[in-house]
PDB file as gemmi writes it, atoms N, CA and C in Angstrom:
CRYST1    1.000    1.000    1.000  90.00  90.00  90.00 P 1                      
ATOM      1  N   MET A   1     132.166 143.476 138.861  1.00  0.00           N  
ATOM      2  CA  MET A   1     131.620 142.176 138.540  1.00  0.00           C  
ATOM      3  C   MET A   1     130.171 142.100 139.033  1.00  0.00           C  
ATOM      4  N   PHE A   2     129.362 141.433 138.242  1.00  0.00           N  
ATOM      5  CA  PHE A   2     127.944 141.296 138.567  1.00  0.00           C  
ATOM      6  C   PHE A   2     127.563 139.821 138.569  1.00  0.00           C  
ATOM      7  N   ARG A   3     126.832 139.396 139.566  1.00  0.00           N  
ATOM      8  CA  ARG A   3     126.360 138.023 139.634  1.00  0.00           C  
ATOM      9  C   ARG A   3     125.241 137.848 138.608  1.00  0.00           C  
ATOM     10  N   VAL A   4     125.347 136.798 137.781  1.00  0.00           N  
ATOM     11  CA  VAL A   4     124.301 136.557 136.793  1.00  0.00           C  
ATOM     12  C   VAL A   4     123.447 135.334 137.111  1.00  0.00           C  
ATOM     13  N   CYS A   5     124.049 134.289 137.724  1.00  0.00           N  
ATOM     14  CA  CYS A   5     123.258 133.107 138.060  1.00  0.00           C  
ATOM     15  C   CYS A   5     124.072 132.141 138.909  1.00  0.00           C  
ATOM     16  N   ALA A   6     123.384 131.173 139.495  1.00  0.00           N  
ATOM     17  CA  ALA A   6     124.064 130.060 140.150  1.00  0.00           C  
ATOM     18  C   ALA A   6     124.606 129.144 139.053  1.00  0.00           C  
ATOM     19  N   LEU A   7     125.718 128.476 139.316  1.00  0.00           N  
ATOM     20  CA  LEU A   7     126.340 127.618 138.304  1.00  0.00           C  
ATOM     21  C   LEU A   7     125.389 126.541 137.793  1.00  0.00           C  
ATOM     22  N   ASP A   8     124.583 125.967 138.666  1.00  0.00           N  
ATOM     23  CA  ASP A   8     123.686 124.884 138.240  1.00  0.00           C  
ATOM     24  C   ASP A   8     122.479 125.378 137.436  1.00  0.00           C  
ATOM     25  N   GLU A   9     122.327 126.678 137.285  1.00  0.00           N  
ATOM     26  CA  GLU A   9     121.247 127.230 136.456  1.00  0.00           C  
ATOM     27  C   GLU A   9     121.610 127.247 134.976  1.00  0.00           C  
ATOM     28  N   LEU A  10     122.867 127.009 134.662  1.00  0.00           N  
ATOM     29  CA  LEU A  10     123.320 126.988 133.269  1.00  0.00           C  
ATOM     30  C   LEU A  10     123.943 125.621 133.010  1.00  0.00           C  
ATOM     31  N   LYS A  11     123.218 124.779 132.303  1.00  0.00           N  
ATOM     32  CA  LYS A  11     123.639 123.395 132.055  1.00  0.00           C  
ATOM     33  C   LYS A  11     124.661 123.326 130.922  1.00  0.00           C  
ATOM     34  N   GLU A  12     125.379 122.232 130.856  1.00  0.00           N  
ATOM     35  CA  GLU A  12     126.354 121.975 129.801  1.00  0.00           C  
ATOM     36  C   GLU A  12     125.706 122.126 128.426  1.00  0.00           C  
ATOM     37  N   GLY A  13     126.371 122.873 127.521  1.00  0.00           N  
ATOM     38  CA  GLY A  13     125.871 123.066 126.165  1.00  0.00           C  
ATOM     39  C   GLY A  13     124.739 124.070 126.050  1.00  0.00           C  
ATOM     40  N   GLN A  14     124.498 124.813 127.085  1.00  0.00           N  
ATOM     41  CA  GLN A  14     123.379 125.759 127.119  1.00  0.00           C  
ATOM     42  C   GLN A  14     123.887 127.194 127.039  1.00  0.00           C  
ATOM     43  N   SER A  15     123.044 128.075 126.505  1.00  0.00           N  
ATOM     44  CA  SER A  15     123.329 129.504 126.491  1.00  0.00           C  
ATOM     45  C   SER A  15     122.176 130.224 127.181  1.00  0.00           C  
ATOM     46  N   ARG A  16     122.498 131.404 127.711  1.00  0.00           N  
ATOM     47  CA  ARG A  16     121.457 132.159 128.414  1.00  0.00           C  
ATOM     48  C   ARG A  16     121.804 133.640 128.392  1.00  0.00           C  
ATOM     49  N   GLY A  17     120.807 134.470 128.161  1.00  0.00           N  
ATOM     50  CA  GLY A  17     120.991 135.905 128.128  1.00  0.00           C  
ATOM     51  C   GLY A  17     120.675 136.559 129.462  1.00  0.00           C  
ATOM     52  N   PHE A  18     121.338 137.682 129.710  1.00  0.00           N  
ATOM     53  CA  PHE A  18     121.156 138.454 130.939  1.00  0.00           C  
ATOM     54  C   PHE A  18     121.287 139.934 130.599  1.00  0.00           C  
ATOM     55  N   THR A  19     120.782 140.776 131.475  1.00  0.00           N  
ATOM     56  CA  THR A  19     121.054 142.204 131.402  1.00  0.00           C  
ATOM     57  C   THR A  19     121.852 142.566 132.637  1.00  0.00           C  
ATOM     58  N   VAL A  20     123.043 143.101 132.402  1.00  0.00           N  
ATOM     59  CA  VAL A  20     123.972 143.422 133.479  1.00  0.00           C  
ATOM     60  C   VAL A  20     124.326 144.898 133.373  1.00  0.00           C  
ATOM     61  N   ALA A  21     124.006 145.644 134.392  1.00  0.00           N  
ATOM     62  CA  ALA A  21     124.281 147.085 134.410  1.00  0.00           C  
ATOM     63  C   ALA A  21     123.741 147.765 133.149  1.00  0.00           C  
ATOM     64  N   GLY A  22     122.561 147.332 132.706  1.00  0.00           N  
ATOM     65  CA  GLY A  22     121.921 147.914 131.535  1.00  0.00           C  
ATOM     66  C   GLY A  22     122.454 147.414 130.200  1.00  0.00           C  
ATOM     67  N   ILE A  23     123.385 146.457 130.226  1.00  0.00           N  
ATOM     68  CA  ILE A  23     123.988 145.918 129.003  1.00  0.00           C  
ATOM     69  C   ILE A  23     123.521 144.486 128.802  1.00  0.00           C  
ATOM     70  N   LYS A  24     123.079 144.161 127.572  1.00  0.00           N  
ATOM     71  CA  LYS A  24     122.666 142.799 127.264  1.00  0.00           C  
ATOM     72  C   LYS A  24     123.901 141.938 127.026  1.00  0.00           C  
ATOM     73  N   VAL A  25     123.977 140.824 127.750  1.00  0.00           N  
ATOM     74  CA  VAL A  25     125.091 139.894 127.632  1.00  0.00           C  
ATOM     75  C   VAL A  25     124.522 138.481 127.509  1.00  0.00           C  
ATOM     76  N   PHE A  26     125.371 137.537 127.121  1.00  0.00           N  
ATOM     77  CA  PHE A  26     124.977 136.133 127.168  1.00  0.00           C  
ATOM     78  C   PHE A  26     126.160 135.294 127.602  1.00  0.00           C  
ATOM     79  N   VAL A  27     125.817 134.144 128.181  1.00  0.00           N  
ATOM     80  CA  VAL A  27     126.826 133.232 128.701  1.00  0.00           C  
ATOM     81  C   VAL A  27     126.564 131.854 128.125  1.00  0.00           C  
ATOM     82  N   ILE A  28     127.650 131.137 127.821  1.00  0.00           N  
ATOM     83  CA  ILE A  28     127.574 129.772 127.304  1.00  0.00           C  
ATOM     84  C   ILE A  28     128.411 128.898 128.223  1.00  0.00           C  
ATOM     85  N   ARG A  29     127.884 127.712 128.491  1.00  0.00           N  
ATOM     86  CA  ARG A  29     128.657 126.712 129.236  1.00  0.00           C  
ATOM     87  C   ARG A  29     129.034 125.599 128.263  1.00  0.00           C  
ATOM     88  N   LYS A  30     130.333 125.402 128.077  1.00  0.00           N  
ATOM     89  CA  LYS A  30     130.818 124.367 127.160  1.00  0.00           C  
ATOM     90  C   LYS A  30     132.018 123.681 127.795  1.00  0.00           C  
ATOM     91  N   HIS A  31     131.950 122.366 127.910  1.00  0.00           N  
ATOM     92  CA  HIS A  31     133.011 121.565 128.534  1.00  0.00           C  
ATOM     93  C   HIS A  31     133.381 122.118 129.908  1.00  0.00           C  
ATOM     94  N   ASP A  32     132.350 122.485 130.658  1.00  0.00           N  
ATOM     95  CA  ASP A  32     132.476 123.029 132.009  1.00  0.00           C  
ATOM     96  C   ASP A  32     133.281 124.318 132.085  1.00  0.00           C  
ATOM     97  N   GLN A  33     133.400 125.008 130.967  1.00  0.00           N  
ATOM     98  CA  GLN A  33     133.971 126.360 130.927  1.00  0.00           C  
ATOM     99  C   GLN A  33     132.821 127.330 130.653  1.00  0.00           C  
ATOM    100  N   PHE A  34     132.959 128.550 131.121  1.00  0.00           N  
ATOM    101  CA  PHE A  34     131.939 129.566 130.912  1.00  0.00           C  
ATOM    102  C   PHE A  34     132.509 130.675 130.045  1.00  0.00           C  
ATOM    103  N   TYR A  35     131.749 131.073 129.035  1.00  0.00           N  
ATOM    104  CA  TYR A  35     132.147 132.119 128.096  1.00  0.00           C  
ATOM    105  C   TYR A  35     131.051 133.173 128.086  1.00  0.00           C  
ATOM    106  N   ALA A  36     131.432 134.432 128.217  1.00  0.00           N  
ATOM    107  CA  ALA A  36     130.453 135.528 128.241  1.00  0.00           C  
ATOM    108  C   ALA A  36     130.808 136.551 127.168  1.00  0.00           C  
ATOM    109  N   TYR A  37     129.766 137.070 126.517  1.00  0.00           N  
ATOM    110  CA  TYR A  37     129.926 138.064 125.458  1.00  0.00           C  
ATOM    111  C   TYR A  37     128.831 139.108 125.571  1.00  0.00           C  
ATOM    112  N   ARG A  38     129.125 140.266 125.037  1.00  0.00           N  
ATOM    113  CA  ARG A  38     128.083 141.282 124.877  1.00  0.00           C  
ATOM    114  C   ARG A  38     127.140 140.786 123.775  1.00  0.00           C  
ATOM    115  N   ASN A  39     125.858 140.913 123.993  1.00  0.00           N  
ATOM    116  CA  ASN A  39     124.857 140.447 123.036  1.00  0.00           C  
ATOM    117  C   ASN A  39     124.655 141.520 121.962  1.00  0.00           C  
ATOM    118  N   TRP A  40     125.620 141.557 121.026  1.00  0.00           N  
ATOM    119  CA  TRP A  40     125.654 142.636 120.036  1.00  0.00           C  
ATOM    120  C   TRP A  40     126.411 142.139 118.819  1.00  0.00           C  
ATOM    121  N   CYS A  41     125.760 142.007 117.692  1.00  0.00           N  
ATOM    122  CA  CYS A  41     126.409 141.547 116.467  1.00  0.00           C  
ATOM    123  C   CYS A  41     127.321 142.651 115.912  1.00  0.00           C  
ATOM    124  N   PRO A  42     128.579 142.342 115.604  1.00  0.00           N  
ATOM    125  CA  PRO A  42     129.477 143.377 115.083  1.00  0.00           C  
ATOM    126  C   PRO A  42     129.105 143.856 113.674  1.00  0.00           C  
ATOM    127  N   HIS A  43     128.275 143.104 112.967  1.00  0.00           N  
ATOM    128  CA  HIS A  43     127.881 143.475 111.602  1.00  0.00           C  
ATOM    129  C   HIS A  43     126.695 144.435 111.599  1.00  0.00           C  
ATOM    130  N   ARG A  44     125.632 144.052 112.287  1.00  0.00           N  
ATOM    131  CA  ARG A  44     124.403 144.848 112.245  1.00  0.00           C  
ATOM    132  C   ARG A  44     124.136 145.646 113.514  1.00  0.00           C  
ATOM    133  N   GLU A  45     124.957 145.443 114.540  1.00  0.00           N  
ATOM    134  CA  GLU A  45     124.784 146.119 115.819  1.00  0.00           C  
ATOM    135  C   GLU A  45     123.385 145.916 116.406  1.00  0.00           C  
ATOM    136  N   ILE A  46     122.975 144.642 116.399  1.00  0.00           N  
ATOM    137  CA  ILE A  46     121.687 144.222 116.957  1.00  0.00           C  
ATOM    138  C   ILE A  46     121.919 142.979 117.828  1.00  0.00           C  
ATOM    139  N   PRO A  47     120.973 142.653 118.721  1.00  0.00           N  
ATOM    140  CA  PRO A  47     121.112 141.427 119.507  1.00  0.00           C  
ATOM    141  C   PRO A  47     121.180 140.193 118.602  1.00  0.00           C  
ATOM    142  N   LEU A  48     121.850 139.156 119.082  1.00  0.00           N  
ATOM    143  CA  LEU A  48     122.102 137.964 118.275  1.00  0.00           C  
ATOM    144  C   LEU A  48     120.947 136.970 118.227  1.00  0.00           C  
ATOM    145  N   GLU A  49     120.208 136.810 119.325  1.00  0.00           N  
ATOM    146  CA  GLU A  49     119.233 135.723 119.390  1.00  0.00           C  
ATOM    147  C   GLU A  49     117.911 136.081 118.735  1.00  0.00           C  
ATOM    148  N   TRP A  50     117.223 135.032 118.248  1.00  0.00           N  
ATOM    149  CA  TRP A  50     115.895 135.208 117.652  1.00  0.00           C  
ATOM    150  C   TRP A  50     114.814 134.841 118.640  1.00  0.00           C  
ATOM    151  N   GLN A  51     115.152 134.020 119.624  1.00  0.00           N  
ATOM    152  CA  GLN A  51     114.269 133.693 120.736  1.00  0.00           C  
ATOM    153  C   GLN A  51     115.093 133.803 122.006  1.00  0.00           C  
ATOM    154  N   SER A  52     114.444 134.017 123.095  1.00  0.00           N  
ATOM    155  CA  SER A  52     115.129 134.155 124.369  1.00  0.00           C  
ATOM    156  C   SER A  52     116.088 132.989 124.615  1.00  0.00           C  
ATOM    157  N   ASP A  53     117.329 133.313 124.935  1.00  0.00           N  
ATOM    158  CA  ASP A  53     118.373 132.352 125.282  1.00  0.00           C  
ATOM    159  C   ASP A  53     118.801 131.429 124.140  1.00  0.00           C  
ATOM    160  N   GLN A  54     118.495 131.762 122.898  1.00  0.00           N  
ATOM    161  CA  GLN A  54     118.875 130.934 121.737  1.00  0.00           C  
ATOM    162  C   GLN A  54     120.036 131.586 120.992  1.00  0.00           C  
ATOM    163  N   PHE A  55     121.255 131.298 121.441  1.00  0.00           N  
ATOM    164  CA  PHE A  55     122.446 131.912 120.859  1.00  0.00           C  
ATOM    165  C   PHE A  55     123.280 130.932 120.043  1.00  0.00           C  
ATOM    166  N   LEU A  56     122.975 129.641 120.109  1.00  0.00           N  
ATOM    167  CA  LEU A  56     123.812 128.625 119.482  1.00  0.00           C  
ATOM    168  C   LEU A  56     123.183 128.050 118.222  1.00  0.00           C  
ATOM    169  N   ASP A  57     124.038 127.503 117.353  1.00  0.00           N  
ATOM    170  CA  ASP A  57     123.533 126.818 116.161  1.00  0.00           C  
ATOM    171  C   ASP A  57     122.972 125.450 116.567  1.00  0.00           C  
ATOM    172  N   GLU A  58     122.498 124.690 115.591  1.00  0.00           N  
ATOM    173  CA  GLU A  58     121.854 123.399 115.864  1.00  0.00           C  
ATOM    174  C   GLU A  58     122.792 122.405 116.549  1.00  0.00           C  
ATOM    175  N   SER A  59     124.078 122.504 116.277  1.00  0.00           N  
ATOM    176  CA  SER A  59     125.052 121.567 116.862  1.00  0.00           C  
ATOM    177  C   SER A  59     125.485 121.971 118.268  1.00  0.00           C  
ATOM    178  N   ASN A  60     125.115 123.175 118.697  1.00  0.00           N  
ATOM    179  CA  ASN A  60     125.554 123.760 119.977  1.00  0.00           C  
ATOM    180  C   ASN A  60     127.066 123.954 120.039  1.00  0.00           C  
ATOM    181  N   ASN A  61     127.719 124.029 118.881  1.00  0.00           N  
ATOM    182  CA  ASN A  61     129.168 124.207 118.827  1.00  0.00           C  
ATOM    183  C   ASN A  61     129.596 125.596 118.381  1.00  0.00           C  
ATOM    184  N   LEU A  62     128.665 126.395 117.881  1.00  0.00           N  
ATOM    185  CA  LEU A  62     128.975 127.742 117.395  1.00  0.00           C  
ATOM    186  C   LEU A  62     127.891 128.714 117.844  1.00  0.00           C  
ATOM    187  N   ILE A  63     128.268 129.962 118.009  1.00  0.00           N  
ATOM    188  CA  ILE A  63     127.309 131.031 118.263  1.00  0.00           C  
ATOM    189  C   ILE A  63     126.793 131.500 116.905  1.00  0.00           C  
ATOM    190  N   ARG A  64     125.503 131.732 116.797  1.00  0.00           N  
ATOM    191  CA  ARG A  64     124.932 132.152 115.521  1.00  0.00           C  
ATOM    192  C   ARG A  64     124.116 133.429 115.692  1.00  0.00           C  
ATOM    193  N   CYS A  65     124.316 134.360 114.768  1.00  0.00           N  
ATOM    194  CA  CYS A  65     123.479 135.552 114.714  1.00  0.00           C  
ATOM    195  C   CYS A  65     122.214 135.187 113.951  1.00  0.00           C  
ATOM    196  N   SER A  66     121.079 135.377 114.569  1.00  0.00           N  
ATOM    197  CA  SER A  66     119.819 134.994 113.935  1.00  0.00           C  
ATOM    198  C   SER A  66     119.437 135.915 112.786  1.00  0.00           C  
ATOM    199  N   SER A  67     119.987 137.114 112.749  1.00  0.00           N  
ATOM    200  CA  SER A  67     119.619 138.075 111.711  1.00  0.00           C  
ATOM    201  C   SER A  67     120.193 137.715 110.343  1.00  0.00           C  
ATOM    202  N   HIS A  68     121.461 137.311 110.301  1.00  0.00           N  
ATOM    203  CA  HIS A  68     122.079 137.038 108.999  1.00  0.00           C  
ATOM    204  C   HIS A  68     122.901 135.757 108.972  1.00  0.00           C  
ATOM    205  N   GLY A  69     122.851 134.954 110.040  1.00  0.00           N  
ATOM    206  CA  GLY A  69     123.471 133.641 110.036  1.00  0.00           C  
ATOM    207  C   GLY A  69     124.970 133.605 110.268  1.00  0.00           C  
ATOM    208  N   ALA A  70     125.580 134.697 110.646  1.00  0.00           N  
ATOM    209  CA  ALA A  70     127.016 134.681 110.932  1.00  0.00           C  
ATOM    210  C   ALA A  70     127.288 133.674 112.047  1.00  0.00           C  
ATOM    211  N   LEU A  71     128.441 133.003 111.964  1.00  0.00           N  
ATOM    212  CA  LEU A  71     128.829 132.009 112.958  1.00  0.00           C  
ATOM    213  C   LEU A  71     130.108 132.460 113.666  1.00  0.00           C  
ATOM    214  N   PHE A  72     130.119 132.272 114.979  1.00  0.00           N  
ATOM    215  CA  PHE A  72     131.228 132.710 115.820  1.00  0.00           C  
ATOM    216  C   PHE A  72     131.717 131.542 116.670  1.00  0.00           C  
ATOM    217  N   LEU A  73     133.015 131.492 116.921  1.00  0.00           N  
ATOM    218  CA  LEU A  73     133.581 130.483 117.804  1.00  0.00           C  
ATOM    219  C   LEU A  73     133.198 130.795 119.249  1.00  0.00           C  
ATOM    220  N   ILE A  74     132.811 129.769 119.983  1.00  0.00           N  
ATOM    221  CA  ILE A  74     132.426 129.960 121.374  1.00  0.00           C  
ATOM    222  C   ILE A  74     133.621 130.398 122.212  1.00  0.00           C  
ATOM    223  N   GLU A  75     134.778 129.828 121.949  1.00  0.00           N  
ATOM    224  CA  GLU A  75     135.948 130.057 122.796  1.00  0.00           C  
ATOM    225  C   GLU A  75     136.507 131.474 122.744  1.00  0.00           C  
ATOM    226  N   ASN A  76     136.388 132.162 121.610  1.00  0.00           N  
ATOM    227  CA  ASN A  76     136.967 133.512 121.528  1.00  0.00           C  
ATOM    228  C   ASN A  76     136.075 134.539 120.827  1.00  0.00           C  
ATOM    229  N   GLY A  77     134.907 134.134 120.327  1.00  0.00           N  
ATOM    230  CA  GLY A  77     133.968 135.066 119.710  1.00  0.00           C  
ATOM    231  C   GLY A  77     134.300 135.461 118.285  1.00  0.00           C  
ATOM    232  N   GLU A  78     135.334 134.862 117.690  1.00  0.00           N  
ATOM    233  CA  GLU A  78     135.730 135.211 116.324  1.00  0.00           C  
ATOM    234  C   GLU A  78     134.675 134.754 115.315  1.00  0.00           C  
ATOM    235  N   CYS A  79     134.333 135.650 114.394  1.00  0.00           N  
ATOM    236  CA  CYS A  79     133.387 135.306 113.329  1.00  0.00           C  
ATOM    237  C   CYS A  79     134.134 134.505 112.261  1.00  0.00           C  
ATOM    238  N   ILE A  80     133.630 133.293 111.986  1.00  0.00           N  
ATOM    239  CA  ILE A  80     134.287 132.422 111.012  1.00  0.00           C  
ATOM    240  C   ILE A  80     133.469 132.253 109.738  1.00  0.00           C  
ATOM    241  N   SER A  81     132.258 132.799 109.719  1.00  0.00           N  
ATOM    242  CA  SER A  81     131.403 132.697 108.536  1.00  0.00           C  
ATOM    243  C   SER A  81     130.347 133.793 108.577  1.00  0.00           C  
ATOM    244  N   GLY A  82     130.136 134.441 107.433  1.00  0.00           N  
ATOM    245  CA  GLY A  82     129.115 135.480 107.363  1.00  0.00           C  
ATOM    246  C   GLY A  82     129.700 136.828 107.013  1.00  0.00           C  
ATOM    247  N   PRO A  83     128.852 137.848 106.974  1.00  0.00           N  
ATOM    248  CA  PRO A  83     129.285 139.173 106.516  1.00  0.00           C  
ATOM    249  C   PRO A  83     130.276 139.877 107.444  1.00  0.00           C  
ATOM    250  N   CYS A  84     130.413 139.407 108.670  1.00  0.00           N  
ATOM    251  CA  CYS A  84     131.362 140.033 109.591  1.00  0.00           C  
ATOM    252  C   CYS A  84     132.581 139.144 109.822  1.00  0.00           C  
ATOM    253  N   GLU A  85     132.855 138.232 108.881  1.00  0.00           N  
ATOM    254  CA  GLU A  85     133.985 137.314 109.012  1.00  0.00           C  
ATOM    255  C   GLU A  85     135.271 138.086 109.318  1.00  0.00           C  
ATOM    256  N   GLY A  86     135.992 137.605 110.328  1.00  0.00           N  
ATOM    257  CA  GLY A  86     137.212 138.273 110.762  1.00  0.00           C  
ATOM    258  C   GLY A  86     136.994 139.210 111.941  1.00  0.00           C  
ATOM    259  N   ASP A  87     135.761 139.684 112.144  1.00  0.00           N  
ATOM    260  CA  ASP A  87     135.436 140.487 113.322  1.00  0.00           C  
ATOM    261  C   ASP A  87     135.211 139.534 114.495  1.00  0.00           C  
ATOM    262  N   ALA A  88     134.918 140.077 115.641  1.00  0.00           N  
ATOM    263  CA  ALA A  88     134.675 139.239 116.814  1.00  0.00           C  
ATOM    264  C   ALA A  88     133.657 139.884 117.735  1.00  0.00           C  
ATOM    265  N   LEU A  89     132.994 139.034 118.511  1.00  0.00           N  
ATOM    266  CA  LEU A  89     132.107 139.499 119.563  1.00  0.00           C  
ATOM    267  C   LEU A  89     132.955 140.077 120.692  1.00  0.00           C  
ATOM    268  N   GLN A  90     132.353 140.947 121.478  1.00  0.00           N  
ATOM    269  CA  GLN A  90     133.062 141.536 122.616  1.00  0.00           C  
ATOM    270  C   GLN A  90     133.012 140.560 123.781  1.00  0.00           C  
ATOM    271  N   LYS A  91     134.154 139.948 124.083  1.00  0.00           N  
ATOM    272  CA  LYS A  91     134.250 138.967 125.160  1.00  0.00           C  
ATOM    273  C   LYS A  91     134.312 139.672 126.505  1.00  0.00           C  
ATOM    274  N   LEU A  92     133.663 139.066 127.494  1.00  0.00           N  
ATOM    275  CA  LEU A  92     133.622 139.615 128.844  1.00  0.00           C  
ATOM    276  C   LEU A  92     134.290 138.644 129.812  1.00  0.00           C  
ATOM    277  N   ASP A  93     134.923 139.173 130.827  1.00  0.00           N  
ATOM    278  CA  ASP A  93     135.546 138.338 131.845  1.00  0.00           C  
ATOM    279  C   ASP A  93     134.485 137.689 132.711  1.00  0.00           C  
ATOM    280  N   VAL A  94     134.732 136.440 133.091  1.00  0.00           N  
ATOM    281  CA  VAL A  94     133.841 135.715 134.000  1.00  0.00           C  
ATOM    282  C   VAL A  94     134.646 135.212 135.185  1.00  0.00           C  
ATOM    283  N   GLN A  95     133.983 135.087 136.313  1.00  0.00           N  
ATOM    284  CA  GLN A  95     134.572 134.508 137.514  1.00  0.00           C  
ATOM    285  C   GLN A  95     133.544 133.619 138.178  1.00  0.00           C  
ATOM    286  N   ILE A  96     134.054 132.592 138.830  1.00  0.00           N  
ATOM    287  CA  ILE A  96     133.200 131.722 139.623  1.00  0.00           C  
ATOM    288  C   ILE A  96     133.529 131.993 141.085  1.00  0.00           C  
ATOM    289  N   LYS A  97     132.483 132.370 141.833  1.00  0.00           N  
ATOM    290  CA  LYS A  97     132.639 132.636 143.263  1.00  0.00           C  
ATOM    291  C   LYS A  97     131.453 132.030 143.996  1.00  0.00           C  
ATOM    292  N   GLU A  98     131.754 131.179 144.967  1.00  0.00           N  
ATOM    293  CA  GLU A  98     130.714 130.619 145.835  1.00  0.00           C  
ATOM    294  C   GLU A  98     129.557 130.021 145.036  1.00  0.00           C  
ATOM    295  N   ASP A  99     129.859 129.158 144.075  1.00  0.00           N  
ATOM    296  CA  ASP A  99     128.859 128.463 143.255  1.00  0.00           C  
ATOM    297  C   ASP A  99     127.987 129.397 142.419  1.00  0.00           C  
ATOM    298  N   SER A 100     128.501 130.588 142.143  1.00  0.00           N  
ATOM    299  CA  SER A 100     127.788 131.540 141.293  1.00  0.00           C  
ATOM    300  C   SER A 100     128.692 132.008 140.166  1.00  0.00           C  
ATOM    301  N   LEU A 101     128.071 132.423 139.084  1.00  0.00           N  
ATOM    302  CA  LEU A 101     128.802 132.960 137.932  1.00  0.00           C  
ATOM    303  C   LEU A 101     128.685 134.479 137.947  1.00  0.00           C  
ATOM    304  N   TRP A 102     129.824 135.129 137.804  1.00  0.00           N  
ATOM    305  CA  TRP A 102     129.915 136.590 137.811  1.00  0.00           C  
ATOM    306  C   TRP A 102     130.483 137.047 136.487  1.00  0.00           C  
ATOM    307  N   VAL A 103     129.965 138.149 135.961  1.00  0.00           N  
ATOM    308  CA  VAL A 103     130.401 138.691 134.677  1.00  0.00           C  
ATOM    309  C   VAL A 103     130.805 140.152 134.860  1.00  0.00           C  
ATOM    310  N   ASP A 104     131.898 140.524 134.203  1.00  0.00           N  
ATOM    311  CA  ASP A 104     132.352 141.902 134.245  1.00  0.00           C  
ATOM    312  C   ASP A 104     131.841 142.617 132.991  1.00  0.00           C  
ATOM    313  N   ALA A 105     130.814 143.429 133.171  1.00  0.00           N  
ATOM    314  CA  ALA A 105     130.221 144.147 132.037  1.00  0.00           C  
ATOM    315  C   ALA A 105     130.713 145.567 132.050  1.00  0.00           C  
TER     316      ALA A 105                                                      
END                                                                             
């Protein structure tokens, strides 16, 4: 497990990218739950964001690949729209320890 940030550094409805053990990952905070994924589109095998820390659609309810617009559920990473429909992002385990967020990359 690797520490990525203090809990208060990631606000509700926000996403943020990190590099953990040489692997690009991102974390989303939604309804006080934390979700972490490898920052890698299953369709094009490229990072998802078009700008730093921009992983969500306009509603902040779905993860969006900036390259081709695929949409993924935040809760499980399943692609629900786009060329990789039915595939999923690689979900990573998260833990909260001592007011910090830890990710298993």
